[in-house]
N, C-alpha and C positions, 0 to 999 in steps of 0.2 A: 476295451479289454475286460472291463468289469462285466459287460454283457456276455462276452464269450465265456468268462469264468462261471457266471451264473448258469449259462446254458449247459456247461459241463458238469454242473452240480457242485461246484466248489465255491461255496459262499465265503469262506475265509479269504481266498485269493481275491475275490471281488471286493471285499472289504479293504484289503491292502491297496488295491488299485485306487479305490475311491478316497482312501485316506491320503495317499500320495498326491492325488490330484488336488485335494483340499489344501495340503501343505503348499503346493506350488502356487495355487491361487492366492493363498495368504501372503506368500513371498512377493508375488506380483503386486498385490494391493499395497504392501509395504513399500515397494519400489515406486509405485505411483504416488504414494503419499510423500516420499522423499523428493521426488521430482517436482511435485506441486509446491512443497516447502521451498525448494531451491529457486523455483520460478518466483514465488512470492517474495523471497529475500532479494532476488535480483530487482524486482519491481520496487521494493522499498528502498534499496540502495540508489536506484535511479531517481526516485522521488527525493531522497535526501540530497543527492547531488544537485538536482534542480533547485531545491530550496536553498542550498548553500550559494549557488550562483545568484539567485534572486537576492539573498541577504547581502552578498558582496555588492551587487548593483545598487541596492538600497543604501548601503553605507557610502558608496561612492557618490550617490546623489546627495546624501546628507553632508558629506564633506564639501561638495560644491556649494551647498546651501550655506554652510558655515563660512566658506570663503566669501560668498556673496554678502552675507551679513557683515563680515568684517570690512568689506569694501564699502558697504552702506554706512557703517560706523565711521570710517575714515572720511567719507564724503560728508557725512553729517557734521563732523568736526569742522571741516572747511566751510560748510554752509553757515555754521554758527559764527564763524569768524567774519563772514561777509555781511551779515545783517539779519535782523529778526523777521522782517517782512517776507523776504524771499526764502528764508529758512522754513517758515511754516508750510508754504506750498511744496517745497522740496521734501519736507518731512512727510507730508501726506502722500506724495508720490512714492517715497521709499516704504512707507507703511503699506500701501497698496501692493507694492512689489513683494514685500515680505509676506503679506497675507497670501498672495498667489503662490509663492514658493512653499509656504507651509501647507496650503491645500494640496499641492502636487505631492508633497511628501506624505500627507495623510492618505491620499488616494493610492500611492504606491504601497504603503504599509497595509492598507485594506485589501488590495489586490493580492498581496502575498498571503494574507490570512485566508482569503477565499480559495486560493489555489491549493492549500494544504488539504489533503483528503483524509476522511476518517477510515479506520480499520474496517474491513468488510466483515460484518457479523455473520453472514451466510457461510463464509469460508471457515470461521471459527466453529460454527455448529457442525458443519460437514466433518471437520477434523474430529470432533467429539464422538460422532456416531460411527466413524470408520473403524475404531478399535474394538467394536463389539465382538464377542466370541461366537464362532460359527461351528463348533465341533458337533453339535447335535444335527447339523445338516447332513452329515454322512449317513446317519441312521435314516433320516427322511428320504434321502436320495436312494438308499438301498431298498427301502420299501417301495418307492416309485418304480425302480427297475424290476423288482419282483412282480409288481402288479402289471407292468408293461409286458413282461415275458410270460405271465400267467403261472408263476411259480409260488403262489401263496401258500 
């Protein structure tokens, strides 16, 4: 429509069409930004949910470890009552079992830390540069249309 207005010699109407197009493009860009933010929030919520599930699983594993340690303590008490010689070998076995359980817990906690992802810096920069003002582009586009139509 801007081309037709320029061909008719009405530069002001062409400017109105170009301005309206620029406004609609800005609205579209804003809607795209909102959609991207909504998607990003959904991803973050999913990550948070997954982290909470992992934390719950870790806590359950720790609870089982505590129960196991309590059983070891009860058993150790019984062993202490039976005799010193057999108690030392049993104690070593329980220490090995406790070390193994502690290693498993450490591995689970390390896995949980590795699974957490950092914030994407590229998305943050993209957000920063989307808000730049483009009003001068209407004048540039008007000049390009004039040049294309030979109306300098």
